[in-house]
BALOBA-1460 file (C-alpha; in Angstrom, 3 decimals):
// residues 292
<rec num="1" residu="m" x="210.209" y="136.587" z="177.505"/>
<rec num="2" residu="r" x="209.297" y="140.342" z="177.507"/>
<rec num="3" residu="k" x="207.725" y="141.892" z="180.592"/>
<rec num="4" residu="q" x="204.228" y="143.432" z="179.926"/>
<rec num="5" residu="q" x="203.906" y="147.231" z="180.335"/>
<rec num="6" residu="g" x="200.650" y="148.980" z="181.531"/>
<rec num="7" residu="y" x="198.917" y="151.105" z="184.186"/>
<rec num="8" residu="t" x="198.338" y="149.902" z="187.650"/>
<rec num="9" residu="l" x="194.884" y="150.205" z="189.178"/>
<rec num="10" residu="i" x="196.031" y="153.087" z="191.392"/>
<rec num="11" residu="e" x="197.440" y="154.987" z="188.419"/>
<rec num="12" residu="l" x="194.194" y="154.492" z="186.504"/>
<rec num="13" residu="m" x="192.117" y="155.768" z="189.423"/>
<rec num="14" residu="i" x="194.350" y="158.840" z="189.776"/>
<rec num="15" residu="a" x="194.070" y="159.549" z="186.056"/>
<rec num="16" residu="l" x="190.282" y="159.231" z="186.175"/>
<rec num="17" residu="a" x="190.090" y="161.514" z="189.219"/>
<rec num="18" residu="l" x="192.252" y="164.164" z="187.524"/>
<rec num="19" residu="g" x="190.149" y="163.883" z="184.383"/>
<rec num="20" residu="l" x="186.926" y="164.400" z="186.347"/>
<rec num="21" residu="i" x="188.391" y="167.434" z="188.107"/>
<rec num="22" residu="i" x="189.379" y="168.991" z="184.777"/>
<rec num="23" residu="v" x="185.939" y="168.264" z="183.253"/>
<rec num="24" residu="a" x="184.209" y="169.744" z="186.317"/>
<rec num="25" residu="a" x="186.370" y="172.877" z="186.097"/>
<rec num="26" residu="v" x="185.578" y="173.291" z="182.398"/>
<rec num="27" residu="v" x="181.829" y="172.822" z="183.012"/>
<rec num="28" residu="l" x="181.950" y="175.332" z="185.895"/>
<rec num="29" residu="l" x="183.741" y="177.889" z="183.727"/>
<rec num="30" residu="l" x="181.187" y="177.315" z="180.982"/>
<rec num="31" residu="l" x="178.254" y="177.856" z="183.358"/>
<rec num="32" residu="v" x="179.857" y="180.982" z="184.826"/>
<rec num="33" residu="g" x="180.464" y="182.289" z="181.312"/>
<rec num="34" residu="v" x="176.864" y="181.636" z="180.285"/>
<rec num="35" residu="r" x="175.529" y="183.377" z="183.423"/>
<rec num="36" residu="s" x="177.949" y="186.265" z="182.976"/>
<rec num="37" residu="n" x="176.965" y="186.685" z="179.329"/>
<rec num="38" residu="a" x="173.265" y="186.620" z="180.238"/>
<rec num="39" residu="m" x="173.890" y="189.180" z="182.977"/>
<rec num="40" residu="q" x="175.849" y="191.495" z="180.674"/>
<rec num="41" residu="q" x="173.266" y="191.154" z="177.908"/>
<rec num="42" residu="g" x="170.457" y="191.889" z="180.369"/>
<rec num="43" residu="v" x="172.182" y="194.997" z="181.709"/>
<rec num="44" residu="a" x="173.047" y="196.204" z="178.191"/>
<rec num="45" residu="d" x="169.489" y="195.739" z="176.926"/>
<rec num="46" residu="l" x="168.096" y="197.435" z="180.028"/>
<rec num="47" residu="q" x="170.400" y="200.446" z="179.684"/>
<rec num="48" residu="d" x="169.826" y="200.793" z="175.938"/>
<rec num="49" residu="d" x="166.055" y="200.595" z="176.330"/>
<rec num="50" residu="a" x="165.956" y="202.960" z="179.311"/>
<rec num="51" residu="n" x="168.296" y="205.517" z="177.725"/>
<rec num="52" residu="f" x="166.433" y="205.494" z="174.418"/>
<rec num="53" residu="g" x="163.032" y="205.715" z="176.114"/>
<rec num="54" residu="l" x="163.971" y="208.553" z="178.463"/>
<rec num="55" residu="n" x="165.719" y="210.521" z="175.718"/>
<rec num="56" residu="y" x="162.668" y="210.126" z="173.502"/>
<rec num="57" residu="i" x="160.329" y="211.318" z="176.263"/>
<rec num="58" residu="t" x="162.625" y="214.200" z="177.215"/>
<rec num="59" residu="q" x="162.688" y="215.620" z="173.698"/>
<rec num="60" residu="d" x="158.897" y="215.592" z="173.494"/>
<rec num="61" residu="i" x="158.193" y="216.927" z="176.978"/>
<rec num="62" residu="r" x="160.486" y="219.897" z="176.340"/>
<rec num="63" residu="l" x="157.969" y="220.942" z="173.675"/>
<rec num="64" residu="a" x="155.204" y="221.282" z="176.278"/>
<rec num="65" residu="n" x="153.577" y="224.733" z="176.332"/>
<rec num="66" residu="l" x="155.070" y="225.621" z="172.951"/>
<rec num="67" residu="k" x="153.280" y="228.500" z="171.146"/>
<rec num="68" residu="t" x="150.962" y="229.384" z="174.039"/>
<rec num="69" residu="a" x="149.863" y="232.875" z="175.043"/>
<rec num="70" residu="t" x="151.330" y="232.664" z="178.551"/>
<rec num="71" residu="a" x="154.357" y="230.993" z="180.103"/>
<rec num="72" residu="k" x="152.520" y="230.237" z="183.333"/>
<rec num="73" residu="i" x="151.365" y="226.631" z="183.657"/>
<rec num="74" residu="n" x="148.887" y="225.451" z="186.268"/>
<rec num="75" residu="d" x="145.653" y="223.470" z="186.292"/>
<rec num="76" residu="q" x="143.643" y="226.447" z="184.947"/>
<rec num="77" residu="t" x="145.835" y="227.523" z="182.012"/>
<rec num="78" residu="v" x="143.993" y="226.950" z="178.737"/>
<rec num="79" residu="y" x="146.360" y="225.180" z="176.319"/>
<rec num="80" residu="g" x="148.779" y="224.794" z="179.264"/>
<rec num="81" residu="g" x="151.662" y="222.430" z="178.572"/>
<rec num="82" residu="i" x="150.819" y="219.984" z="181.398"/>
<rec num="83" residu="v" x="147.225" y="218.775" z="181.098"/>
<rec num="84" residu="l" x="146.052" y="218.404" z="184.698"/>
<rec num="85" residu="s" x="142.364" y="219.258" z="184.393"/>
<rec num="86" residu="l" x="139.722" y="219.879" z="181.755"/>
<rec num="87" residu="h" x="140.373" y="223.604" z="182.209"/>
<rec num="88" residu="n" x="143.673" y="223.104" z="180.383"/>
<rec num="89" residu="l" x="141.652" y="222.255" z="177.275"/>
<rec num="90" residu="p" x="139.267" y="224.411" z="175.241"/>
<rec num="91" residu="e" x="135.759" y="224.396" z="176.712"/>
<rec num="92" residu="k" x="134.363" y="222.308" z="173.863"/>
<rec num="93" residu="f" x="136.455" y="219.370" z="175.121"/>
<rec num="94" residu="h" x="135.300" y="219.500" z="178.751"/>
<rec num="95" residu="n" x="133.401" y="216.250" z="178.237"/>
<rec num="96" residu="l" x="136.701" y="214.366" z="177.853"/>
<rec num="97" residu="s" x="137.112" y="211.516" z="180.331"/>
<rec num="98" residu="s" x="139.289" y="212.428" z="183.321"/>
<rec num="99" residu="i" x="141.198" y="209.150" z="182.909"/>
<rec num="100" residu="l" x="142.920" y="210.787" z="179.912"/>
<rec num="101" residu="l" x="144.435" y="213.562" z="182.066"/>
<rec num="102" residu="s" x="147.634" y="213.623" z="184.144"/>
<rec num="103" residu="r" x="147.045" y="211.584" z="187.290"/>
<rec num="104" residu="s" x="148.901" y="210.136" z="190.277"/>
<rec num="105" residu="d" x="148.479" y="206.638" z="191.708"/>
<rec num="106" residu="f" x="146.318" y="205.622" z="188.800"/>
<rec num="107" residu="g" x="147.769" y="203.132" z="186.345"/>
<rec num="108" residu="l" x="149.146" y="199.602" z="186.157"/>
<rec num="109" residu="s" x="152.196" y="198.728" z="188.240"/>
<rec num="110" residu="h" x="154.146" y="195.743" z="189.577"/>
<rec num="111" residu="v" x="154.580" y="197.347" z="192.997"/>
<rec num="112" residu="a" x="152.045" y="198.170" z="195.699"/>
<rec num="113" residu="q" x="151.731" y="201.799" z="194.555"/>
<rec num="114" residu="k" x="149.963" y="202.445" z="191.264"/>
<rec num="115" residu="s" x="151.808" y="204.173" z="188.437"/>
<rec num="116" residu="d" x="151.297" y="207.780" z="187.364"/>
<rec num="117" residu="q" x="150.175" y="209.176" z="184.034"/>
<rec num="118" residu="l" x="151.572" y="212.324" z="182.438"/>
<rec num="119" residu="v" x="149.771" y="214.286" z="179.705"/>
<rec num="120" residu="i" x="151.387" y="217.166" z="177.811"/>
<rec num="121" residu="q" x="150.315" y="219.351" z="174.917"/>
<rec num="122" residu="y" x="151.993" y="221.758" z="172.511"/>
<rec num="123" residu="r" x="151.435" y="223.476" z="169.194"/>
<rec num="124" residu="p" x="154.267" y="222.751" z="166.715"/>
<rec num="125" residu="m" x="156.293" y="225.585" z="165.237"/>
<rec num="126" residu="t" x="156.926" y="223.857" z="161.888"/>
<rec num="127" residu="t" x="155.600" y="220.940" z="159.876"/>
<rec num="128" residu="g" x="157.477" y="217.783" z="159.019"/>
<rec num="129" residu="g" x="157.911" y="216.324" z="162.495"/>
<rec num="130" residu="f" x="156.122" y="213.374" z="164.077"/>
<rec num="131" residu="d" x="154.125" y="212.800" z="167.234"/>
<rec num="132" residu="c" x="155.078" y="210.004" z="169.643"/>
<rec num="133" residu="e" x="153.019" y="207.453" z="167.692"/>
<rec num="134" residu="g" x="154.819" y="208.269" z="164.452"/>
<rec num="135" residu="r" x="152.047" y="210.313" z="162.818"/>
<rec num="136" residu="r" x="153.378" y="213.114" z="160.645"/>
<rec num="137" residu="i" x="152.692" y="216.695" z="161.727"/>
<rec num="138" residu="d" x="151.387" y="218.411" z="158.599"/>
<rec num="139" residu="d" x="150.172" y="221.733" z="160.002"/>
<rec num="140" residu="t" x="151.013" y="224.193" z="162.744"/>
<rec num="141" residu="n" x="147.419" y="225.045" z="163.640"/>
<rec num="142" residu="s" x="146.672" y="221.808" z="165.476"/>
<rec num="143" residu="t" x="147.571" y="221.170" z="169.117"/>
<rec num="144" residu="i" x="149.360" y="217.873" z="169.789"/>
<rec num="145" residu="i" x="148.366" y="216.093" z="173.019"/>
<rec num="146" residu="q" x="150.416" y="213.139" z="174.306"/>
<rec num="147" residu="r" x="149.773" y="210.765" z="177.200"/>
<rec num="148" residu="y" x="152.541" y="208.685" z="178.868"/>
<rec num="149" residu="f" x="151.388" y="205.652" z="180.846"/>
<rec num="150" residu="l" x="152.066" y="201.962" z="181.566"/>
<rec num="151" residu="r" x="150.174" y="199.227" z="179.779"/>
<rec num="152" residu="i" x="150.436" y="195.480" z="179.290"/>
<rec num="153" residu="d" x="152.782" y="194.441" z="176.487"/>
<rec num="154" residu="n" x="151.250" y="191.573" z="174.527"/>
<rec num="155" residu="v" x="154.613" y="190.738" z="172.921"/>
<rec num="156" residu="k" x="156.299" y="188.815" z="175.719"/>
<rec num="157" residu="e" x="158.987" y="186.241" z="176.396"/>
<rec num="158" residu="s" x="158.334" y="182.711" z="177.606"/>
<rec num="159" residu="g" x="157.455" y="182.713" z="181.315"/>
<rec num="160" residu="e" x="156.302" y="186.334" z="181.458"/>
<rec num="161" residu="e" x="152.736" y="186.751" z="182.666"/>
<rec num="162" residu="q" x="151.756" y="190.407" z="182.245"/>
<rec num="163" residu="p" x="154.848" y="192.459" z="181.379"/>
<rec num="164" residu="l" x="154.343" y="196.220" z="181.516"/>
<rec num="165" residu="s" x="155.803" y="198.785" z="179.147"/>
<rec num="166" residu="l" x="155.756" y="202.576" z="178.981"/>
<rec num="167" residu="a" x="153.573" y="203.722" z="176.103"/>
<rec num="168" residu="c" x="152.664" y="207.060" z="174.541"/>
<rec num="169" residu="d" x="149.210" y="207.823" z="173.165"/>
<rec num="170" residu="a" x="149.131" y="210.841" z="170.825"/>
<rec num="171" residu="g" x="146.194" y="212.842" z="169.544"/>
<rec num="172" residu="r" x="145.562" y="216.269" z="168.058"/>
<rec num="173" residu="y" x="142.850" y="218.905" z="167.881"/>
<rec num="174" residu="s" x="142.322" y="222.208" z="166.104"/>
<rec num="175" residu="d" x="140.293" y="225.336" z="166.786"/>
<rec num="176" residu="d" x="137.740" y="224.493" z="164.097"/>
<rec num="177" residu="s" x="137.191" y="220.867" z="165.213"/>
<rec num="178" residu="d" x="134.971" y="219.501" z="167.965"/>
<rec num="179" residu="v" x="136.872" y="216.222" z="168.443"/>
<rec num="180" residu="i" x="140.332" y="215.190" z="169.582"/>
<rec num="181" residu="l" x="141.550" y="212.864" z="166.865"/>
<rec num="182" residu="d" x="143.356" y="209.548" z="167.570"/>
<rec num="183" residu="y" x="143.413" y="210.082" z="171.354"/>
<rec num="184" residu="g" x="142.551" y="207.505" z="174.010"/>
<rec num="185" residu="d" x="143.937" y="204.268" z="172.535"/>
<rec num="186" residu="n" x="146.742" y="201.914" z="173.638"/>
<rec num="187" residu="g" x="149.424" y="204.111" z="172.117"/>
<rec num="188" residu="e" x="152.902" y="203.091" z="170.998"/>
<rec num="189" residu="i" x="155.429" y="201.427" z="173.316"/>
<rec num="190" residu="i" x="158.511" y="203.596" z="173.811"/>
<rec num="191" residu="m" x="160.179" y="201.777" z="176.731"/>
<rec num="192" residu="k" x="159.860" y="198.039" z="177.309"/>
<rec num="193" residu="r" x="159.606" y="196.372" z="180.706"/>
<rec num="194" residu="v" x="158.814" y="199.115" z="183.180"/>
<rec num="195" residu="d" x="157.490" y="197.882" z="186.538"/>
<rec num="196" residu="h" x="156.562" y="201.325" z="187.876"/>
<rec num="197" residu="f" x="156.305" y="204.899" z="186.526"/>
<rec num="198" residu="h" x="156.278" y="207.932" z="188.832"/>
<rec num="199" residu="v" x="156.054" y="211.666" z="188.109"/>
<rec num="200" residu="l" x="156.772" y="214.704" z="190.269"/>
<rec num="201" residu="l" x="156.056" y="218.296" z="189.292"/>
<rec num="202" residu="s" x="158.662" y="221.003" z="189.839"/>
<rec num="203" residu="i" x="156.808" y="224.074" z="191.108"/>
<rec num="204" residu="s" x="157.721" y="227.611" z="192.135"/>
<rec num="205" residu="t" x="156.859" y="228.576" z="195.719"/>
<rec num="206" residu="d" x="155.927" y="232.001" z="197.091"/>
<rec num="207" residu="q" x="159.552" y="232.444" z="198.164"/>
<rec num="208" residu="n" x="160.634" y="231.906" z="194.543"/>
<rec num="209" residu="l" x="162.063" y="228.515" z="195.472"/>
<rec num="210" residu="r" x="161.501" y="225.200" z="193.753"/>
<rec num="211" residu="r" x="160.015" y="222.102" z="195.274"/>
<rec num="212" residu="y" x="158.794" y="218.773" z="193.951"/>
<rec num="213" residu="i" x="155.263" y="217.564" z="194.449"/>
<rec num="214" residu="s" x="153.146" y="214.703" z="193.132"/>
<rec num="215" residu="i" x="150.312" y="215.400" z="190.705"/>
<rec num="216" residu="q" x="147.793" y="214.321" z="193.343"/>
<rec num="217" residu="d" x="149.219" y="216.626" z="196.021"/>
<rec num="218" residu="y" x="149.431" y="219.496" z="193.545"/>
<rec num="219" residu="m" x="145.769" y="219.143" z="192.618"/>
<rec num="220" residu="a" x="144.875" y="219.040" z="196.337"/>
<rec num="221" residu="l" x="146.403" y="222.493" z="196.924"/>
<rec num="222" residu="e" x="143.795" y="225.148" z="197.650"/>
<rec num="223" residu="g" x="143.456" y="228.470" z="195.891"/>
<rec num="224" residu="d" x="145.501" y="229.622" z="192.916"/>
<rec num="225" residu="k" x="148.022" y="226.842" z="192.396"/>
<rec num="226" residu="p" x="151.734" y="227.645" z="191.864"/>
<rec num="227" residu="r" x="153.185" y="227.611" z="188.374"/>
<rec num="228" residu="i" x="154.843" y="224.456" z="187.071"/>
<rec num="229" residu="l" x="158.411" y="224.826" z="185.849"/>
<rec num="230" residu="g" x="159.365" y="221.232" z="185.077"/>
<rec num="231" residu="v" x="158.766" y="217.552" z="185.679"/>
<rec num="232" residu="l" x="160.807" y="214.799" z="187.302"/>
<rec num="233" residu="l" x="160.332" y="211.329" z="185.864"/>
<rec num="234" residu="g" x="161.205" y="208.077" z="187.623"/>
<rec num="235" residu="a" x="160.889" y="204.536" z="186.293"/>
<rec num="236" residu="l" x="161.691" y="201.106" z="187.699"/>
<rec num="237" residu="t" x="162.903" y="199.201" z="184.650"/>
<rec num="238" residu="r" x="163.960" y="195.586" z="184.218"/>
<rec num="239" residu="s" x="165.693" y="193.408" z="181.660"/>
<rec num="240" residu="v" x="163.574" y="191.755" z="178.982"/>
<rec num="241" residu="q" x="165.155" y="188.324" z="179.343"/>
<rec num="242" residu="n" x="165.655" y="186.249" z="182.479"/>
<rec num="243" residu="v" x="169.317" y="186.178" z="183.531"/>
<rec num="244" residu="g" x="168.987" y="183.252" z="185.935"/>
<rec num="245" residu="k" x="168.186" y="182.742" z="189.594"/>
<rec num="246" residu="d" x="171.683" y="182.138" z="190.888"/>
<rec num="247" residu="k" x="172.323" y="183.532" z="194.375"/>
<rec num="248" residu="s" x="175.280" y="185.548" z="193.103"/>
<rec num="249" residu="i" x="173.052" y="187.704" z="190.861"/>
<rec num="250" residu="e" x="169.898" y="187.750" z="192.944"/>
<rec num="251" residu="q" x="168.606" y="191.271" z="193.551"/>
<rec num="252" residu="n" x="166.900" y="192.817" z="196.523"/>
<rec num="253" residu="n" x="163.382" y="193.662" z="195.390"/>
<rec num="254" residu="h" x="163.259" y="196.942" z="197.354"/>
<rec num="255" residu="f" x="163.846" y="200.110" z="195.333"/>
<rec num="256" residu="t" x="163.492" y="203.883" z="195.689"/>
<rec num="257" residu="v" x="161.732" y="205.617" z="192.805"/>
<rec num="258" residu="l" x="162.060" y="209.365" z="193.417"/>
<rec num="259" residu="d" x="160.215" y="209.885" z="196.737"/>
<rec num="260" residu="q" x="158.622" y="206.408" z="196.844"/>
<rec num="261" residu="n" x="159.950" y="203.225" z="198.456"/>
<rec num="262" residu="v" x="158.620" y="200.344" z="196.370"/>
<rec num="263" residu="v" x="158.765" y="196.558" z="196.524"/>
<rec num="264" residu="v" x="158.358" y="194.413" z="193.419"/>
<rec num="265" residu="q" x="155.436" y="192.041" z="193.899"/>
<rec num="266" residu="s" x="155.168" y="188.451" z="192.726"/>
<rec num="267" residu="n" x="153.184" y="189.411" z="189.615"/>
<rec num="268" residu="g" x="156.241" y="191.324" z="188.481"/>
<rec num="269" residu="l" x="158.412" y="188.185" z="188.305"/>
<rec num="270" residu="p" x="160.888" y="189.581" z="190.849"/>
<rec num="271" residu="k" x="163.489" y="186.820" z="190.608"/>
<rec num="272" residu="g" x="165.833" y="186.281" z="187.703"/>
<rec num="273" residu="y" x="165.682" y="189.780" z="186.182"/>
<rec num="274" residu="i" x="168.024" y="192.735" z="186.413"/>
<rec num="275" residu="r" x="166.308" y="195.913" z="187.625"/>
<rec num="276" residu="r" x="167.412" y="199.535" z="187.682"/>
<rec num="277" residu="v" x="165.776" y="202.801" z="188.702"/>
<rec num="278" residu="v" x="166.234" y="205.522" z="186.090"/>
<rec num="279" residu="s" x="165.207" y="209.150" z="186.493"/>
<rec num="280" residu="q" x="165.234" y="212.322" z="184.437"/>
<rec num="281" residu="e" x="164.541" y="215.935" z="185.360"/>
<rec num="282" residu="i" x="163.111" y="218.021" z="182.534"/>
<rec num="283" residu="a" x="162.889" y="221.801" z="182.683"/>
<rec num="284" residu="l" x="159.962" y="223.189" z="180.706"/>
<rec num="285" residu="r" x="161.728" y="225.943" z="178.813"/>
<rec num="286" residu="n" x="158.412" y="227.194" z="177.416"/>
<rec num="287" residu="a" x="157.184" y="227.717" z="180.997"/>
<rec num="288" residu="l" x="160.070" y="229.959" z="182.054"/>
<rec num="289" residu="g" x="159.985" y="233.745" z="181.988"/>
<rec num="290" residu="e" x="156.838" y="235.734" z="181.266"/>
<rec num="291" residu="r" x="154.601" y="236.005" z="178.192"/>
<rec num="292" residu="e" x="151.507" y="238.071" z="178.802"/>
């Protein structure tokens, strides 16, 4: 009579335990891989969006003050490249709403401080280009005016309440027209998911030194204001998609945007998103030197 072969109860329990350990390890590796992929995708999307947006803005802002009679830019320069007051526009447009001018602490934001708004203008040298909303530039006698600001993005992912994006609103006017065409609307989004937008002006002091100052502080200066030589842009950007709320990827919601310390508030969905502060200094080449 043959003796039966088989597993003992102890061997079976050991085999089951080893099997569970292996399955748990595989599941853990899978979860880590999914979180890592989401993290990498979030960072990649954030960097691509931020780099594209800033490069796009930089190219346009460098055109500011193009084809003007003087290189000096301040709040009184007619056709001046940075539109700070109605005096930067022809007198016939002095009824334009001040909310369409460069302003500090003015617009939508997901931090305690409000975002800034930057308005530039220039007269193109050649035809064939496009303004920031994609409208073709067909003549060189019109002045292009462009406004950069944050607005709510209606195209949003599941779970997002009021995502903000950096948009550009472009218009144009000519010497023989009494209206600024196409200006004052929602504009075209050029950088998605921006929680805060901040602008500093680079100005020349009496000692021929440079310093940075907010638009609000610049406008508060008394007397003949110093000339503007450039702008410094700062943006608190975030990933479009949620990358998870795991402790290992949780971010501190305190950031420094140029000269501001900001904290992302609850309406900005602070948890589960990758955030980065990006900045760009832009010298206004058309504001350098002298043209009198």
